[in-house]
C-alpha positions in Angstrom: -22.5 53.1 -139.2 -19.5 51.2 -138.4 -18.3 53.9 -136.6 -20.8 54.0 -134.3 -21.4 50.0 -133.5 -17.4 50.6 -132.3 -18.3 53.3 -130.1 -21.4 50.6 -128.9 -19.2 47.8 -128.7 -16.4 49.9 -126.4 -19.0 50.7 -124.1 -20.6 47.4 -123.4 -17.0 46.3 -123.3 -15.9 48.4 -120.8 -19.1 48.5 -118.2 -18.4 44.6 -117.4 -14.1 46.0 -116.1 -15.6 48.6 -114.4 -17.7 46.1 -112.2 -15.2 43.6 -111.9 -12.3 46.6 -110.3 -14.7 47.2 -107.4 -14.9 43.5 -106.4 -10.8 43.5 -105.0 -11.7 46.5 -103.8 -14.8 45.3 -101.5 -12.5 42.6 -99.8 -9.9 45.2 -98.9 -12.7 47.1 -97.0 -14.3 43.6 -95.5 -10.9 42.2 -95.0 -10.4 46.5 -92.6 -14.4 45.2 -90.7 -13.6 42.6 -89.8 -10.5 43.2 -88.4 -11.8 46.9 -86.5 -14.7 43.8 -85.6 -12.4 41.5 -84.1 -10.1 44.2 -82.7 -13.4 45.5 -81.1 -13.9 42.6 -79.1 -10.5 42.4 -77.6 -10.6 45.9 -76.4 -14.0 45.7 -75.0 -12.8 42.3 -73.1 -10.1 44.1 -71.6 -12.1 46.8 -69.9 -14.1 43.6 -68.3 -11.0 42.5 -67.2 -9.7 45.6 -65.2 -12.8 46.1 -63.5 -12.8 42.7 -62.3 -9.8 43.3 -61.3 -10.0 46.2 -59.3 -13.0 45.5 -57.8 -11.4 41.9 -56.8 -8.7 44.5 -55.3 -10.5 47.0 -53.4 -12.5 44.3 -51.3 -8.8 42.8 -50.5 -7.9 45.9 -49.1 -11.1 46.4 -47.3 -10.8 42.7 -45.8 -7.0 43.3 -44.5 -8.3 46.9 -42.8 -11.5 45.6 -42.0 -9.2 42.1 -39.7 -7.2 45.2 -38.5 -9.7 46.9 -37.3 -10.9 43.6 -35.3 -7.0 44.0 -33.5 -5.8 41.4 -35.6 -1.7 41.5 -36.5 -0.4 42.6 -39.9 -0.1 38.8 -40.7 -3.6 37.8 -40.3 -4.9 41.0 -42.2 -2.8 39.8 -44.9 -4.3 36.4 -44.7 -7.9 38.1 -44.9 -6.8 39.8 -47.9 -5.4 37.0 -49.7 -8.4 34.6 -48.9 -10.7 38.1 -49.8 -9.0 38.0 -53.0 -9.5 34.2 -53.4 -13.3 35.1 -53.5 -13.3 37.1 -56.9 -13.1 35.7 -59.8 -11.2 37.9 -62.7 -10.7 36.8 -66.4 -12.0 33.2 -65.6 -10.3 32.3 -62.7 -10.0 33.8 -58.2 -7.2 36.0 -57.7 -4.5 35.6 -56.4 -2.3 37.3 -54.1 1.2 37.3 -52.7 2.0 38.4 -49.2 4.7 40.7 -50.8 1.1 42.4 -53.0 0.1 43.5 -49.2 1.2 46.2 -47.5 0.1 47.5 -44.3 0.6 51.1 -42.8 -0.8 54.4 -42.8 -2.8 56.9 -44.4 -2.2 60.7 -43.9 -3.6 63.3 -45.3 -1.5 65.9 -47.2 -2.3 69.6 -47.5 -4.1 69.2 -50.7 -6.8 67.1 -49.6 -5.5 64.0 -50.9 -4.5 60.6 -48.8 -1.2 59.4 -49.1 -0.2 55.6 -47.9 2.7 55.3 -45.4 3.9 52.0 -45.4 4.8 50.4 -41.8 3.5 53.1 -40.2 2.4 52.3 -36.7 -0.2 51.8 -35.8 -1.6 50.0 -38.6 -4.8 51.1 -40.0 -4.7 50.8 -43.6 -3.7 48.3 -46.1 -2.6 48.3 -50.2 -3.2 45.7 -51.8 -1.2 46.0 -55.7 -2.7 43.3 -57.8 -1.5 42.0 -61.0 -2.3 39.2 -63.9 1.6 39.2 -64.9 3.0 36.0 -66.9 5.3 35.4 -64.1 3.1 35.2 -61.4 0.1 32.7 -60.2 -2.4 34.4 -62.7 -0.3 34.7 -65.0 -1.1 37.5 -68.2 -5.1 37.8 -69.8 -5.0 35.6 -73.2 -6.8 37.9 -76.1 -9.3 36.4 -78.5 -8.1 37.7 -81.9 -5.5 39.6 -81.6 -2.5 37.2 -81.8 -3.6 38.1 -85.2 -1.7 41.6 -84.9 1.5 40.1 -83.2 -0.4 40.4 -79.5 -1.7 37.1 -77.7 -2.0 38.1 -74.0 -2.2 41.9 -72.2 -1.1 42.1 -68.1 -2.7 44.9 -66.4 -3.0 45.7 -62.5 -4.4 48.2 -60.3 -3.5 49.5 -56.4 -6.3 50.1 -54.1 -5.9 51.8 -50.2 -8.2 51.1 -47.9 -8.1 52.8 -44.5 -9.8 52.9 -41.2 -10.7 56.5 -40.1 -12.0 57.9 -36.2 -15.3 57.3 -36.4 -18.7 59.1 -35.1 -21.4 56.5 -34.8 -25.4 56.7 -33.6 -27.5 54.1 -33.8 -31.1 55.3 -34.0 -33.6 52.5 -33.0 -37.4 52.1 -33.2 -38.9 51.6 -30.1 -41.9 52.0 -31.5 -44.6 48.8 -30.2 -44.4 47.0 -32.9 -41.3 45.8 -31.4 -42.8 44.0 -29.5 -44.7 41.4 -32.0 -43.0 38.7 -32.9 -40.6 37.8 -35.9 -43.2 36.1 -38.1 -43.4 39.0 -40.0 -47.3 38.8 -39.1 -48.6 41.8 -37.6 -50.3 42.2 -34.0 -49.2 38.8 -33.1 -47.1 39.3 -30.2 -44.5 36.1 -28.8 -46.7 33.5 -26.3 -48.6 34.2 -23.9 -50.0 37.1 -25.4 -50.6 36.0 -28.6 -53.1 38.9 -30.4 -54.1 40.1 -27.0 -53.0 43.6 -28.5 -53.9 45.0 -24.4 -51.4 42.4 -22.3 -49.0 43.1 -25.3 -49.1 46.3 -25.0 -49.2 47.3 -21.5 -46.3 44.5 -20.6 -42.5 44.7 -21.7 -41.1 42.7 -24.5 -41.1 38.5 -24.3 -38.4 36.6 -25.4 -39.2 35.6 -29.4 -40.0 40.0 -30.1 -38.5 42.1 -32.9 -37.2 44.0 -29.5 -34.7 40.8 -28.4 -33.6 39.9 -31.9 -32.6 43.5 -32.1 -31.1 43.6 -28.4 -29.2 40.7 -29.6 -27.3 41.9 -33.0 -26.4 45.2 -30.9 -24.7 42.6 -28.5 -23.3 41.0 -31.5 -22.3 44.8 -32.8 -20.8 46.1 -29.3 -19.2 42.4 -29.2 -17.4 43.3 -32.5 -16.3 46.6 -31.9 -15.1 46.2 -28.3 -12.3 44.4 -29.9 -10.8 47.1 -32.4 -7.7 48.2 -31.7 -9.4 51.6 -32.2 -12.7 51.6 -31.6 -15.4 53.9 -32.8 -17.9 56.3 -30.2 -20.9 55.2 -30.3 -24.4 56.7 -28.8 -27.7 55.8 -28.8 -30.9 57.2 -29.8 -34.3 55.5 -29.4 -37.3 56.0 -30.5 -41.4 56.1 -30.4 -43.8 58.6 -30.9 -40.7 61.1 -30.0 -37.0 60.9 -29.6 -34.4 59.9 -26.8 -31.1 60.3 -25.9 -30.3 57.2 -24.3 -26.3 57.3 -23.9 -23.9 59.9 -24.9 -20.6 59.1 -27.7 -18.5 56.3 -25.9 -16.1 54.0 -26.6 -17.4 51.4 -23.8 -19.0 48.6 -25.9 -21.3 47.4 -22.5 -22.3 51.1 -21.7 -24.4 50.6 -25.5 -25.4 47.2 -24.9 -27.2 48.5 -21.4 -28.6 51.6 -23.1 -30.3 49.1 -25.3 -30.6 46.3 -23.3 -32.5 48.8 -20.4 -35.3 48.3 -22.6 -36.0 44.5 -22.5 -37.5 44.6 -19.0 -40.1 47.9 -19.6 -43.2 48.5 -21.1 -42.1 50.7 -24.3 -45.1 51.6 -26.8 -46.4 54.2 -29.6 -46.3 55.8 -33.4 -43.5 55.7 -35.7 -42.0 58.9 -35.6 -38.2 58.3 -37.4 -37.6 62.0 -38.8 -38.0 62.9 -34.7 -35.0 59.6 -34.2 -33.0 60.9 -37.2 -33.3 65.0 -35.5 -32.2 63.5 -32.1 -29.3 61.8 -34.1 -28.3 64.3 -36.6 -27.8 66.6 -32.8 -25.6 63.5 -31.1 -23.1 63.7 -34.6 -23.2 67.5 -34.5 -22.3 68.3 -31.2 -19.6 70.2 -29.8 -18.0 67.0 -28.5 -17.7 65.3 -31.7 -14.0 65.0 -33.2 -14.1 67.2 -36.3 -11.8 64.7 -38.5 -13.7 61.3 -37.8 -16.6 60.1 -40.1 -20.5 61.0 -38.9 -22.4 57.5 -39.2 -26.1 57.1 -38.2 -27.7 53.2 -38.1 -31.3 53.9 -38.2 -33.1 50.9 -37.6 -37.1 50.3 -38.5 -39.7 47.8 -38.0 -42.1 49.5 -40.0 -43.3 53.1 -41.9 -43.8 56.5 -40.1 -47.1 57.2 -39.2 -46.2 60.5 -36.6 -44.0 63.4 -37.7 -42.7 64.6 -41.1 -41.0 63.1 -43.9 -37.7 61.1 -42.8 -36.9 60.7 -46.7 -37.4 65.1 -47.1 -35.4 65.1 -43.7 -32.1 62.8 -44.4 -30.7 65.8 -47.0 -30.5 67.6 -44.3 -28.2 65.0 -42.8 -26.0 64.3 -45.3 -25.3 68.1 -45.6 -23.9 67.8 -42.2 -21.6 64.8 -43.3 -23.6 62.0 -41.6 -23.6 58.8 -43.6 -26.9 57.1 -42.8 -27.0 53.1 -43.1 -30.3 51.8 -42.9 -31.9 48.1 -41.7 -35.3 47.1 -42.9 -36.4 44.8 -39.8 -39.5 43.0 -40.9 -41.3 46.3 -42.3 -43.9 46.5 -44.5 -45.9 48.7 -46.7 -43.9 52.1 -47.8 -41.3 51.4 -44.8 -38.7 49.4 -47.0 -38.9 52.2 -49.5 -38.5 54.7 -47.3 -35.1 53.0 -45.8 -33.9 52.3 -49.2 -34.1 56.5 -50.2 -32.8 57.9 -46.7 -29.8 55.4 -47.5 -28.8 56.4 -51.2 -29.6 60.0 -50.0 -26.8 59.8 -47.5 -24.3 57.7 -49.2 -25.4 55.2 -46.4 -25.8 51.0 -47.2 -29.4 49.2 -46.9 -30.3 46.4 -45.5 -33.2 44.3 -45.2 -32.9 42.1 -42.5 -36.3 39.6 -42.3 -35.2 37.6 -39.4 -33.9 37.1 -36.2 -30.4 35.9 -37.6 -30.3 38.5 -41.1 -30.7 41.3 -38.8 -27.5 40.1 -37.1 -25.9 39.2 -39.6 -26.6 42.9 -40.9 -24.9 45.0 -37.5 -22.1 42.1 -37.5 -21.6 43.4 -41.9 -21.7 46.9 -40.2 -19.5 46.7 -37.3 -16.8 45.0 -39.7 -17.1 47.6 -42.2 -18.0 51.0 -40.0 -14.8 52.8 -40.6 -13.0 51.3 -43.2 -12.7 54.2 -46.7 -11.1 53.2 -49.9 -8.6 56.4 -50.0 -7.4 54.6 -53.3 
């Protein structure tokens, strides 16, 4: 009997001792868990800062090369890169670039297809940016939240971007359907005064001041004026379309001829539907012709104010353009219905950009941005 009591006492006394031994183990695991959570926060923050730094550096490189395309000096290109960098926040403050962080030169293609940046090569057509968040420069190192516990208080990321300007073949593929004579209010069948809602007069007359066509003509004027000042302007051709398409100008570096080809319709009583695919087909033919430089970038700028209502599906045809290495940038001007979504799909399929213009000013802004960015490509 006493032996059994002793055994029960041993069991009852041993149980608390085993429970007490777990507590230190839980405490150790808790510390490890908190440390891992803290480390994860710092790692995520470091990745965010790296992403911000790369985006800001890319933007600065593009800005520098865009300035070169506009005919600016190397010093002006460096200033443009610095100004763009300052507009981008990294780790909570504007990115600062020293002049020594910005190098002007050329990008030269290597035998394996890659691009190598050559500092100081002339004519200048590329900008290289080396951005750094270092403790010894204006940006400073990036402070961390929990890493100081482990003896590391900050990290110092850096990255390099190169933006280059290349030879470019461009076709303006412009909608000249009857709706381009409507005014810019966005109301269908509303013509500028004195035609107003008179479709008979509106269809039979040339576009009036205040019409969508006049807004497009003015945007093309801005586009060609910018390109005329470039160190190496792209060649630009013109295709216009409504129920059918026409090639109005072969590829040319004469920006006055480009503007004149578009302006010629300002005095004509054009009309018709919206066969967007036919316009794209004519533009593709121009950009794949025998005179096209094999090393040049091929770009189509497709502008429309409506949804396609004649011919084949232009969204499907976008794949044909992509297979011909043609990038299609689309500009949607006051379009309704499926027009915007179609233009978005075309741009997405070909790797182009989509611009939505809701008035004459934003249409002009879209063509301005296109003129500045057309020949500029990130090569690193």
